[in-house]
LOVO-636748 format. One record per residue: residue in one letter; x, y, z of N, C-alpha, C in turn. Coordinates in pm, whole numbers, padded with zeros to 5 digits, always signed. Layout:
<gukes>
AXYZXYZXYZ/...
</gukes>
This chain:
<gukes>
X-02437-04411-03259-02440-04359-03141-02330-04249-03109/X-02369-04119-03042-02291-03986-03070-02185-04058-02988/X-02073-03952-03008-01940-03957-02933-01968-03858-02780/X-01931-03904-02683-01937-03838-02584-01854-03698-02593/X-01895-03586-02547-01812-03478-02563-01658-03483-02486/X-01570-03421-02566-01424-03444-02483-01443-03350-02360/X-01349-03386-02239-01351-03323-02143-01312-03191-02164/X-01326-03088-02080-01258-02944-02112-01196-02919-01963/X-01083-02929-01985-00971-02913-01832-01025-02784-01804/X-01037-02678-01881-01039-02537-01803-01178-02529-01729/X-01300-02605-01815-01415-02596-01756-01421-02685-01591/X-01352-02770-01629-01347-02859-01506-01287-02803-01385/X-01196-02721-01436-01077-02634-01316-01181-02554-01248/X-01258-02462-01340-01328-02387-01284-01443-02416-01203/X-01513-02537-01246-01610-02610-01135-01572-02646-00995/X-01452-02684-01038-01356-02745-00884-01336-02643-00806/X-01265-02501-00875-01276-02405-00808-01381-02349-00724/X-01486-02346-00793-01635-02274-00758-01668-02369-00619/X-01657-02533-00630-01670-02566-00496-01590-02555-00398/X-01431-02511-00420-01320-02520-00338-01352-02371-00272/X-01420-02286-00351-01424-02123-00298-01531-02157-00178/X-01660-02233-00222-01777-02229-00153-01749-02301-00019/X-01662-02422-00001-01615-02463+00102-01526-02355+00175/X-01415-02313+00129-01328-02217+00212-01408-02129+00283/X-01506-02040+00168-01609-01972+00228-01676-01989+00349/X-01738-02107+00357-01793-02174+00495-01680-02199+00617/X-01579-02226+00604-01485-02252+00663-01438-02128+00732/X-01426-01996+00649-01375-01883+00694-01481-01814+00791/X-01609-01846+00750-01697-01771+00818-01744-01850+00930/X-01710-01966+00961-01703-02045+01076-01578-01983+01180/X-01466-01951+01137-01340-01937+01179-01370-01771+01235/X-01417-01686+01145-01403-01550+01199-01492-01563+01307/X-01611-01603+01316-01677-01599+01447-01619-01643+01584/X-01567-01749+01544-01481-01798+01688-01353-01678+01689/X-01284-01635+01598-01220-01519+01647-01256-01429+01680/X-01353-01384+01663-01407-01243+01684-01493-01264+01833/X-01517-01395+01878-01558-01424+01990-01708-01367+02004/X-01775-01409+01908-01931-01331+01891-01979-01350+02038/X-02079-01272+02113-02148-01293+02218-02272-01305+02233/X-02328-01302+02087-02471-01345+02077-02519-01383+01938/X-02601-01455+01945-02641-01524+01821-02687-01426+01701/X-02750-01294+01760-02778-01199+01671-02680-01123+01601/X-02566-01124+01665-02473-01069+01617-02354-01187+01475/X-02377-01300+01525-02331-01407+01406-02413-01403+01300/X-02551-01407+01326-02631-01393+01241-02622-01278+01138/X-02639-01162+01174-02560-01068+01085-02429-01082+00990/X-02331-01131+01048-02189-01133+00999-02217-01240+00884/X-02300-01360+00910-02330-01451+00810-02391-01374+00692/X-02491-01299+00743-02566-01250+00625-02464-01134+00536/X-02404-01099+00599-02287-01009+00540-02181-01066+00429/X-02166-01203+00472-02061-01309+00405-02166-01351+00283/X-02276-01381+00295-02361-01425+00206-02377-01309+00098/X-02370-01188+00140-02375-01082+00048-02271-01069-00041/X-02165-01083+00047-02033-01097-00069-02010-01211-00118/X-02045-01319-00083-02057-01440-00209-02157-01434-00324/X-02249-01369-00311-02338-01329-00424-02364-01189-00470/X-02250-01147-00459-02298-00998-00515-02268-00968-00671/X-02355-00897-00719-02400-00856-00842-02307-00762-00925/X-02269-00666-00847-02207-00522-00881-02073-00517-00759/X-01993-00412-00805-01904-00352-00726-01909-00302-00590/X-02047-00243-00626-02091-00151-00477-02165-00220-00388/X-02245-00360-00440-02285-00449-00311-02158-00537-00290/X-02076-00546-00344-01931-00641-00265-01849-00504-00162/X-01834-00412-00217-01795-00309-00119-01883-00292-00006/X-02007-00290-00011-02099-00253+00097-02105-00371+00205/X-02125-00474+00160-02099-00589+00237-01953-00628+00319/X-01858-00566+00231-01696-00581+00319-01718-00474+00428/X-01765-00363+00410-01782-00244+00511-01842-00296+00632/X-01990-00351+00610-02079-00365+00689-02035-00481+00768/X-01934-00576+00707-01879-00680+00788-01755-00618+00880/X-01684-00546+00831-01560-00484+00894-01572-00391+01041/X-01727-00335+01013-01728-00229+01103-01826-00295+01218/X-01858-00430+01199-01882-00516+01336-01728-00535+01451/X-01620-00470+01396-01526-00514+01484-01438-00383+01471/X-01458-00289+01422-01382-00144+01436-01502-00016+01441/X-01442+00079+01468-01514+00185+01481-01570+00258+01347/X-01464+00272+01294-01479+00355+01143-01405+00279+01025/X-01472+00277+00900-01407+00183+00811-01408+00269+00679/X-01334+00256+00595-01357+00277+00438-01278+00186+00352/X-01319+00196+00212-01248+00083+00138-01215+00174+00015/X-01092+00181-00026-01020+00228-00115-00968+00132-00239/X-01033+00131-00396-01003+00066-00462-00832+00102-00580/X-00764+00028-00606-00629+00069-00659-00661+00075-00790/X-00622+00159-00884-00651+00199-01042-00527+00258-01061/X-00452+00195-01131-00341+00284-01221-00236+00352-01120/X-00222+00295-01017-00139+00381-00913-00214+00438-00825/X-00331+00475-00792-00406+00549-00717-00489+00483-00636/X-00531+00549-00534-00641+00495-00437-00748+00582-00487/X-00862+00489-00501-00991+00572-00527-01100+00537-00400/X-01164+00620-00342-01258+00590-00249-01364+00548-00290/X-01417+00427-00244-01551+00350-00288-01662+00356-00190/X-01621+00375-00049-01735+00405+00011-01692+00379+00166/X-01747+00431+00271-01698+00421+00397-01823+00373+00511/X-01798+00372+00658-01875+00389+00741-01830+00482+00848/X-01902+00563+00918-01863+00638+01028-01791+00770+00964/X-01781+00793+00845-01732+00912+00757-01797+00982+00666/X-01784+01087+00674-01874+01150+00552-01800+01123+00426/X-01899+01088+00325-01883+01043+00177-01843+01199+00128/X-01930+01313+00192-01910+01431+00106-01758+01476+00120/X-01715+01436+00213-01551+01507+00227-01454+01379+00174/X-01493+01296+00080-01428+01163+00057-01290+01256-00050/X-01175+01216-00054-01070+01256-00118-01099+01227-00252/X-01043+01319-00332-00994+01291-00490-00913+01185-00475/X-00897+01096-00610-00782+01009-00619-00631+01052-00556/X-00593+00959-00509-00442+01000-00435-00349+00884-00495/X-00219+00938-00530-00122+00870-00585-00079+00770-00476/X-00079+00630-00507-00071+00555-00392+00093+00571-00347/X+00203+00633-00434+00353+00678-00378+00322+00754-00294/X+00237+00857-00259+00231+00972-00176+00149+00908-00072/X+00093+00773-00029+00028+00747+00080+00117+00635+00110/X+00229+00663+00196+00352+00549+00247+00283+00424+00306/X+00187+00443+00408+00129+00341+00471+00037+00231+00379/X-00039+00313+00271-00123+00189+00199-00014+00137+00120/X+00109+00225+00054+00182+00153-00005+00261+00038+00039/X+00274+00032+00148+00346-00075+00232+00258-00193+00242/X+00118-00152+00296-00002-00245+00325-00005-00330+00164/X+00002-00275+00041+00010-00343-00089+00127-00419-00108/X+00237-00364-00123+00337-00416-00140+00392-00543-00034/X+00349-00528+00090+00383-00647+00200+00271-00737+00188/X+00160-00712+00129+00028-00783+00128+00007-00802+00276/X+00023-00718+00357-00001-00745+00524-00067-00614+00589/X-00124-00641+00703-00219-00571+00780-00081-00449+00832/X-00106-00333+00797+00005-00206+00838-00073-00101+00917/X-00012-00105+01039-00046+00008+01160-00004+00151+01071/X-00070+00233+01116-00036+00396+01055-00067+00489+01138/X-00013+00580+01145-00062+00726+01226-00132+00791+01145/X-00234+00836+01163-00334+00933+01119-00267+01060+01065/X-00181+01077+01009-00078+01183+00963-00058+01178+00809/X-00037+01305+00768+00000+01326+00623+00126+01243+00587/X+00191+01210+00651+00316+01162+00644+00305+00978+00614/X+00193+00944+00692+00179+00808+00688+00023+00785+00561/X-00048+00894+00549-00168+00880+00470-00152+00945+00351/X-00114+01068+00343-00092+01173+00269-00202+01263+00310/X-00158+01425+00253-00263+01505+00301-00411+01495+00274/X-00429+01455+00146-00593+01446+00120-00629+01340+00222/X-00561+01211+00261-00617+01101+00349-00629+01180+00476/X-00519+01237+00523-00535+01281+00649-00621+01334+00694/X-00654+01455+00563-00770+01551+00597-00911+01433+00580/X-00936+01397+00505-01043+01273+00528-01080+01215+00652/X-00967+01152+00704-00978+01075+00842-00997+01207+00948/X-00890+01277+00922-00911+01368+01056-00769+01340+01101/X-00672+01464+01091-00553+01408+01120-00547+01422+01276/X-00441+01299+01337-00409+01332+01469-00288+01226+01512/X-00194+01321+01550-00081+01238+01573-00073+01125+01677/X-00189+01134+01748-00172+01028+01875-00267+00895+01801/X-00360+00919+01720-00440+00810+01676-00369+00714+01569/X-00422+00573+01564-00373+00495+01467-00501+00432+01398/X-00443+00402+01287-00526+00309+01190-00471+00203+01154/X-00571+00097+01132-00511-00056+01054-00545-00054+00888/X-00433-00077+00820-00490-00077+00682-00474-00233+00663/X-00594-00289+00591-00566-00437+00562-00617-00460+00399/X-00495-00501+00362-00518-00526+00205-00596-00609+00178/X-00671-00625+00064-00736-00722-00007-00677-00805-00107/X-00602-00903-00108-00517-00969-00193-00575-01042-00256/X-00565-01055-00407-00599-01144-00501-00475-01238-00542/X-00472-01349-00606-00378-01427-00645-00274-01327-00706/X-00299-01248-00794-00223-01171-00873-00196-01025-00851/X-00258-00976-00773-00258-00833-00756-00350-00801-00600/X-00348-00674-00568-00415-00628-00454-00507-00513-00529/X-00649-00556-00524-00733-00459-00593-00780-00353-00491/X-00756-00356-00355-00791-00237-00262-00744-00270-00122/X-00764-00167-00057-00722-00170+00080-00853-00126+00209/X-00873-00179+00275-00950-00148+00383-00887-00086+00515/X-00950+00031+00493-00898+00146+00623-01005+00130+00757/X-00919+00109+00877-01001+00073+00959-00976+00160+01076/X-01015+00240+01199-00990+00277+01313-01055+00224+01402/X-00978+00209+01525-01067+00151+01666-01089-00006+01660/X-00994-00056+01605-01019-00208+01560-01033-00289+01695/X-01132-00361+01709-01127-00428+01862-01092-00581+01818/X-01051-00577+01690-00985-00743+01655-00906-00744+01527/X-00784-00707+01508-00751-00688+01414-00756-00853+01318/X-00709-00938+01375-00728-01078+01330-00864-01093+01252/X-00998-01065+01327-01099-01079+01290-01131-00984+01138/X-01075-00877+01108-01052-00766+01003-00984-00839+00897/X-00867-00890+00912-00785-00960+00832-00869-01085+00778/X-00943-01173+00848-01034-01260+00775-01128-01222+00711/X-01177-01108+00742-01297-01058+00658-01243-01016+00491/X-01114-00955+00523-01062-00913+00404-01025-01052+00306/X-00995-01150+00377-00954-01286+00326-01081-01334+00252/X-01183-01324+00304-01303-01380+00303-01365-01285+00155/X-01355-01159+00157-01364-01086+00062-01301-01103-00082/X-01178-01100-00059-01088-01167-00188-01146-01287-00260/X-01159-01375-00166-01182-01492-00218-01301-01507-00306/X-01408-01417-00273-01546-01430-00315-01542-01362-00460/X-01426-01260-00445-01385-01179-00558-01345-01225-00658/X-01220-01322-00626-01136-01410-00702-01244-01519-00787/X-01328-01580-00696-01421-01678-00784-01503-01644-00858/X-01571-01505-00869-01631-01421-00984-01547-01429-01073/X-01417-01358-01068-01331-01332-01188-01288-01460-01225/X-01287-01567-01170-01233-01697-01231-01359-01731-01299/X-01439-01764-01255-01574-01791-01332-01623-01724-01453/X-01586-01593-01437-01592-01527-01573-01521-01539-01649/X-01369-01591-01646-01287-01623-01722-01339-01739-01796/X-01397-01830-01701-01425-01957-01747-01549-01973-01836/X-01622-01874-01837-01766-01872-01914-01688-01870-02045/X-01775-01956-02148-01776-01930-02267-01757-01765-02372/X-01661-01758-02436-01670-01637-02505-01626-01512-02417/X-01555-01551-02283-01511-01424-02209-01358-01453-02245/X-01313-01365-02221-01165-01297-02233-01085-01318-02120/X-00994-01418-02102-00908-01450-01987-00822-01323-01950/X-00812-01316-01799-00720-01185-01754-00562-01237-01795/X-00540-01343-01834-00382-01366-01859-00364-01297-02000/X-00242-01242-01965-00202-01130-02103-00104-01185-02185/X-00080-01233-02298-00031-01312-02385+00045-01208-02468/X+00187-01243-02509+00230-01127-02618+00152-01188-02756/X+00182-01087-02828+00128-01047-02938+00146-01188-03032/X+00291-01237-03018+00329-01310-03067+00301-01474-03015/X+00228-01475-02912+00200-01615-02902+00106-01673-02961/X+00094-01805-02963+00038-01902-03062-00088-01926-02985/X-00191-01995-03030-00296-02038-02995-00248-02128-02899/X-00172-02223-02886-00135-02337-02792-00062-02276-02685/X+00012-02136-02690+00048-02111-02596-00042-02007-02501/X-00119-01964-02565-00245-01878-02494-00336-01993-02418/X-00377-02090-02471-00427-02210-02410-00364-02243-02275/X-00236-02266-02286-00132-02322-02180-00130-02232-02076/X-00116-02111-02128-00112-02010-02013-00228-01968-01916/X-00345-01976-02000-00477-02004-01947-00474-02117-01834/X-00447-02232-01892-00442-02364-01817-00394-02345-01679/X-00273-02261-01667-00172-02250-01570-00232-02161-01484/X-00305-02054-01548-00369-01914-01435-00492-01987-01371/X-00580-02075-01452-00692-02144-01361-00621-02249-01260/X-00553-02335-01291-00475-02463-01223-00435-02392-01091/X-00374-02266-01112-00292-02231-00973-00428-02156-00892/X-00491-02066-00954-00607-01998-00881-00693-02107-00794/X-00681-02236-00856-00774-02341-00760-00688-02386-00653/X-00558-02388-00679-00465-02407-00578-00461-02323-00462/X-00484-02190-00477-00494-02109-00378-00650-02120-00304/X-00757-02127-00388-00880-02140-00336-00879-02276-00246/X-00819-02382-00291-00836-02521-00226-00770-02533-00107/X-00623-02453-00130-00497-02481-00008-00486-02353+00044/X-00606-02259+00093-00591-02109+00138-00520-02175+00266/X-00544-02206+00358-00472-02183+00483-00317-02244+00484/X-00307-02375+00391-00178-02439+00366-00099-02328+00320/X-00155-02257+00223-00059-02181+00135-00026-02029+00239/X-00115-02009+00307-00069-01884+00409+00046-01920+00496/X+00034-02038+00526+00158-02090+00642+00281-02114+00569/X+00269-02172+00445+00366-02183+00342+00448-02064+00325/X+00393-01953+00276+00445-01835+00278+00520-01793+00402/X+00461-01778+00499+00511-01755+00636+00649-01831+00658/X+00606-01970+00644+00728-02037+00693+00810-02082+00584/X+00817-02002+00443+00901-02048+00315+00901-02177+00269/X+00776-02242+00263+00774-02374+00268+00641-02447+00166/X+00627-02312+00088+00471-02350+00020+00470-02485-00037/X+00583-02543-00114+00569-02675-00159+00569-02761-00072/X+00612-02784+00022+00578-02868+00138+00458-02863+00171/X+00409-02747+00184+00268-02750+00242+00153-02778+00153/X+00166-02771+00002+00076-02799-00107+00132-02855-00189/X+00222-03003-00158+00284-03038-00303+00195-03129-00366/X+00094-03193-00296+00016-03292-00379-00072-03228-00495/X-00128-03091-00462-00168-02977-00553-00082-02960-00660/X+00013-02895-00615+00116-02860-00700+00175-02963-00834/X+00205-03113-00738+00246-03191-00825+00133-03224-00930/X-00002-03244-00876-00111-03263-01003-00126-03196-01111/X-00117-03072-01048-00119-02962-01163-00029-02936-01260/X+00113-02975-01226+00246-02959-01343+00230-03119-01379/X+00187-03199-01324+00178-03314-01412+00084-03315-01519/X-00039-03267-01477-00144-03255-01603-00103-03154-01710/X-00036-03042-01656+00013-02951-01761+00137-03017-01858/X+00212-03083-01789+00326-03165-01877+00283-03216-01954/X+00154-03329-01927+00070-03440-02023+00016-03344-02121/X-00106-03233-02100-00169-03180-02195-00101-03061-02267/X+00014-03024-02232+00053-02887-02279+00248-02920-02327/X+00242-03064-02344+00389-03109-02384+00462-03010-02458/X+00593-02992-02450+00659-02894-02555+00651-02764-02525/X+00580-02715-02484+00550-02571-02452+00637-02509-02322/X+00681-02403-02351+00755-02351-02214+00675-02381-02088/X+00747-02365-01978+00685-02388-01845+00601-02310-01762/X+00527-02291-01840+00401-02162-01780+00360-02197-01664/X+00328-02353-01635+00298-02357-01497+00390-02319-01396/X+00491-02363-01394+00603-02299-01316+00599-02134-01300/X+00634-02085-01405+00584-01930-01411+00487-01871-01316/X+00341-01932-01362+00242-01922-01261+00264-01938-01119/X+00320-02022-01108+00327-02073-00956+00430-01993-00843/X+00542-01954-00953+00622-01866-00878+00570-01723-00879/X+00478-01681-00962+00397-01544-00971+00307-01553-00869/X+00226-01642-00858+00093-01636-00761+00125-01696-00654/X+00176-01820-00616+00150-01896-00514+00272-01803-00430/X+00392-01774-00485+00484-01718-00406+00509-01577-00436/X+00441-01473-00493+00431-01354-00481+00533-01304-00547/X+00628-01403-00659+00732-01377-00738+00828-01367-00634/X+00828-01460-00537+00943-01451-00427+00989-01625-00444/X+01024-01661-00555+01063-01817-00538+01125-01858-00438/X+01212-01819-00361+01241-01867-00220+01125-01921-00123/X+01010-01846-00130+00899-01887-00054+00850-02047-00056/X+00889-02068-00190+00866-02236-00242+00932-02361-00173/X+01036-02302-00100+01125-02396-00035+01232-02476-00098/X+01304-02531-00052+01427-02578-00107+01387-02711-00181/X+01282-02781-00134+01266-02902-00210+01142-02877-00327/X+01135-02759-00379+01049-02753-00475+01119-02794-00603/X+01046-02866-00710+01112-02911-00797+01162-02798-00897/X+01260-02791-00997+01260-02701-01079+01206-02670-01207/X+01177-02595-01265+01108-02580-01384+01189-02658-01480/X+01093-02711-01568+01128-02787-01669+01200-02722-01784/X+01317-02786-01817+01388-02690-01937+01345-02724-02074/
</gukes>
């Protein structure tokens, strides 16, 4: 009789994350329709179609197009800029001429974009060079009176891009769309990491042992699962500086499994919790968060 294959905690976590993101995306889809106050079934069906495209994208272009099409149901004009090596790169737009798109712009020179990225929050900006940079203001059409809303697309460990919008009828709806897009992207990246033979995004030092690398990888996937499974609770916890109270059962379960399966190694789980759940701000975890293992 053959022995049953030993369980793979990474694969199990990835599978659970995939189920969690599917459930979360469904919930987000329902919520955004309520927030946006859809007036007819046709508009709701169109939005749902864009969400499905974002869930099942096969290229960056497909993901971007679905994001822009969704956003433009709630704003007059929109554009998406990815962030690479500290620069903003134009990826697509609605209501703007792609022929006039700017060359890559240093994020440091676009103060409003930089603010949206650093705070991971929607930022209101004037359409001026002072807020957007010379190149961006020229692209959007500089105007002292007009305003734009910059909506970051935030993953657990970084902000890969910013959604630029004008004439937003419902900023909350746009924020939900950006969250939806981020979760779909996070899920794809997580599943890529979990696939056999794929390299994890966790960067380990050259001197790390295989055991350290495995522990870091486990922590990365386990915490990503918490983000996907506790999306709403985590957002409330960050705002109220009580992440642990809001997500205690999931955090405790992850820490217990890590302690059992990676005993004797540094507490990479704690490091990942601080870095990803708390955005490198330990105080957001709350006073009752258990300290890292010594």
